[in-house]
N, C-alpha and C positions, 0 to 999 in steps of 0.2 A: 783316615783321610787318604793315604796308601791303597787300602781299598777301593774307597774313589777314582782316583788317577789311576789306577788299575781298570778299573768300571768302563772309565772312559777310554783311556786306550785301546781296549781291548771288543768294547760295544761299535766305537763309532769311529776315531782316528784311523782303527788298521781296515773296517770295514772302507773308509771314504778314501783311504788310499788305494785297494785293492782298485775301486770303482775311477777314480782317477786316473789312477797309471796305466790302467789295462784301455782307455778308452785311447790320454794322451803316446802313449806304444800305438796303437792304430791309426791315428790322425799321424803322427812326423814317418811312422812304415811306411803309410800314404804318399808322400813327398817322396821320402828318400828310395824306396824301390823305384819309383819313375824316376825319378833322376837319374839313377843307374844304368836305369835300360833303355834312356836317352843318351849313355854315355857321358853324360855330365859325370865330375868330381865330386862326390862328398869331402866335406873333408872331417867334416863332426859330424854326430847324433849324439845329440844332447835328451837325456829322461829328467826333466828338471832346471830349473835354472841356480845361477849364483856360483857359488865354491863347489869345485868338483872333489864330491866322497871317494867315489872310484872311475879307474877309467879304463881301457884296453886299445893298443892299435893293432888292427888287422889290417893290413895293404896299406889303400889312402888315405882308408878314415879311423876314426878317433872313433871309440863309443863312449859315450856317460853315462854313468849317473854322479846330479848336480846336489844340491843338500835341500832348495825352495820345489816342493814339487808341484808346486800349481802351474805346469804347463813343459813345454821341452821344445827342441827347435835342431831343425837341420843346416847344416853349414856347405852350401858348395861351393864352388871353386867362381867365382868371376860372379859374387851376389846382387851387389851395385855397379854402378856405371862408372863409381869412379875408384873402384876399387882395383890396383895395379896387376893385369896379368898379362904375363910372355905373351909373346907370336904363337909360339911353341904349343904354349897351354889355351891359347882362347879355342881353339872346335871345343876342350872339356869344360867351357866355365860355362854357368849360368848364360851370361852376356850375352854372350858367343850365342844362345841359342836363337833361331825363330817367334816370332810373339807368341804361334800356336804350339811350341813344344815350353815355352816358360809357362803359357796359361793349365797345359799338363799337369804341369810340377806345383803350381800353385792349388789347382784344382784337387788332385788329390788325396787332400788331407781329409778335405771334406764327404768325397765319396768315398773314401774308404772308412769312414763311421759311420755313413748313411747305409752302406756295405752290410756292414759290425750288426747295424744292428735287426737289420733286413735278416742277416743270416740268422743271431739269437729267436728274434719271431717266428722264421719260417721250423727252426729247432723244436722249438718251445710246443711249439702246434703238433708238430709229429711225434715228440716227446709225452704231453700229456699236460695241457691247461686247465690252472681251478679255475672251473665255475658254478654260478646259483643254478639248482633244477625250480623252475616253475612252480614251487612252491607260496603259496599267500603265509605271509607274519601276523598284514595287519589290513582290514578293510574299513576304509574312512566313508567315515556316516555320510550319507547323502548321496554318495557319489557314483555312478552307472555300475557297478560291481555290486555296492551295496542294495541297489536297488533291482539288481540281479538274484538276491539271494547269496552270495558267495560269503565263504565266513573264511576265517584262520585256520591257516591247520590247508586246507583245499588247496591241491595239484591239478593244476587246469594240464593234461596232455595231448590237449589236440587243439588246433583252432580253423573254425572251419573244413573240419573233416581232415586236416594235414597235422598230423604227429607231430609234437613238440617236444626236446628233451633238456632247451636249456632257458633259463628267464629272459635273457639275451634275445631267442628268437619269438618270445612271445611281447617280449618289448618296439619292436621291430615290427610286426606283425599291427599291433592296437596304433604305433604312431603313423604307423602307413594305410591307415584304414579311411583314412578322408571325410573318420566321421557314418561310416558304412558300416550296418549292426553285423559284430560277428555272433559265430556260434561258437560259444567253449564248450569244449567235451571235459570232462569234470570230473574225476577223484576224490572223493567223500572216505576215507575209512576203507571200509572193503566196497562200498556202494560206485556205484560211477553212475551218471545223468547229462545230459545236455541243458546249456541256458544260452541265451541270447542277451549280450548287452552290447552298448553303445556308446562309443567311443568318444569322448567330449571333450571340448577344443579347453586347454587349461593353460593358463600362462605363467612361464616358471625363468629362471635364470639359468646366463649357460655361464660355466669357470670363472669367464673376463666379466661378470656382472650385466650382460647386456639381456636385454628382458626377451626370452622369446615364446613363440605360443607353438603349442605341438598338443597329439592327440592322446589322452586317459585314460585311465579308467576309473580310479583311484583305489590300486591296492600296493600292498610296501612287501617285496620277498625278505621271505623270512631269516635267511641268514644264517640259522644254527646249522649244529655238524651236519646232521641228518638231510636238511637241507643244497649241501654241497658237492660237489660231482668233481672229475678229471674228466676232461675231456679230448681227445687223442680224435685229430686227423691222417688223412693219409696224403701221403708229400707233394701232390698236384694240388689240393684244396690249401693242406699247411703252407707253400708258396703262393699262393695267390692272394691269404688272409693277410702272408707277412707283405707282399706289398702293401696292399687298402694299410693295413695300420701305420706302417711307414710313410704311405703318404700322407696318410691322418696326421700322426704327429710333426710334419715336414710344415705343414700347414697354420695345423695349432701355433707350435711355433712362429709360424711367419705372421698371423694372428694377435698373439701376445705382442709381441714388438709392433705391429700396428697401435694396438691399442693403450702402451705404452708412453708412444711417442705423440698419440691425438690428446691423451690423458693423465701426463708424469707428472704432474699433481698428484691429481686423483688416484691415481695408479702406484703410485710409489714404494707402497709398502707391502709391495706385490712380488717384488721380485728379492730373491736370496741370493746367496753366494756359496762359498765353500763352506761355513757351520751347515748352513740351512744340507747343503746337500749330505754332509756328514752326516747329520743326524737322520736325514731320509735314507741313505745307504745302514747305517744301526739299523733301525729301525726295521726295513725289508730285509734285512739279515736274519734280524729275529724271528721275522715271519715262516723264513724259508730262501733256501738258493732259490727255486725257481723266482721266489718274488725278486729279489736279490739280482738276478740277471735279468729279469725286463726292466727296472729302473735303472739300469745297464745300457740299456737297449734305446728306454725313453732317451735318457742323458745324450749319448751316444747323436739323436736323433736331431737335439736341440745342437748339438755340436755343432757340427756338421754342416746344420742349415744358419746358424749363427757366424760362421766363420765364412763364409760368402756376403756377409751383407759389405753393401760398397762401402764403406766406411776405411781411409787410411790408417793402416800396421795391421788391420786386417788382408784375411790372402782375398778378399773378394775385392780391398781398396789397389792391391797391389792390378788384382785383373781389370779394375777399373781405370787404373795407367792403361795395363796394355790395351785393351778398348778405345781409349783414345791415341794410343801411339797406333794401330791399325786403321784408323780414320786418316791423323794427318800424314802416317806414312815416315810418320819420326818420333823418339821416345823423348817424354815429357825434359825439361831440364832438371836437371839434378836439385839449384834451387826452388823451384818449383814444387817438385815431391816432398824435398824435403820439409817446406812448409805445414802441406798438405797432411804430411806423417807427424807433425807437429800439434794439426789440430787435432787429428785419430787420436795421438796419444792423451790431451788433453780430457777429451771428452771419453773417453776408455780409464783415464783415472778419477772422474768424475762419476762415471757409475761406478765404478770398484770403491768409492768411497761411499759411496750410498749403500752397493750391496753390503760392505761390512758393520756397517750403519744397522742396516737393519739386520744382517745376524747378530750383534752385539745384544741391539735392546730386547730380540726375542729371548736370552739368554736370563735377561734381568724380569725376577717378579713383579708382577704389577702391584 
């Protein structure tokens, strides 16, 4: 029993704590540093919620590590309109700032999460990312590749005389072929030959279960150790690919939210929370440091984008209040904001309840 508990702590709880702690720290540091730069007095910087474990005060700010690691917060002076602030301190309070400055503080947390992910993606592309070579592991019978004579173990080294090194390059060229025949240069053992294959429009499903059609030739990558490589990119290409990945994961996050809103009953089992993140963190950490860091980047984008949703109690909800203030020329009433935040909190609690329910049911053997 002790070994089992130790294994859970070492394999899942510690990786999850490192992952979530890093992302929360980055998010709250974004709020903190922008507030400080704008001359706003920050009273507390807390990593975690609930009772304080340890803390120290440096200057005007108390830095705290709290018991519950599922979040954190930065408390500026004059955080809410009803908070009493002396006239002398008002220029240093959050509510004493213009809507633009308050908006900058609010958006900074998410922006730092997204920039953090971008930095991880760029660094990993420069250091080297695991990749698959275009070696065939299986050929679908009757598919275009089968009719062209391709076999298991073949390695495609060029498409239309353009050299390729990675499976992703082959997939991209096939999917963007529009069904036009492709000339493949194939390496089989010590021999090399060319063949012509015509991609076929094939129906498949996205990660969200949506039906899509794309061009395929009917091959499966080998996935064996000798069909894997590490691909390194120069800084310019690494930064470009990092930007593409950051945008792609941001779009996927928004699309996932839209699919969940559109079909909440059908998709309710697709969402997960801290327990699922803990399992993923442990599994990815077991694969290797690079996989763990890339998971951190993906979740960082997710966290940054979700926090900008216009839901009261999230940063995006407060940005919505500021936008309304900008249009009206005056802040919303305190009572109106309280009601909106109560509604937002209720929605968030319902989602959290569903998340924890899904997490727990995943632990129960079927």
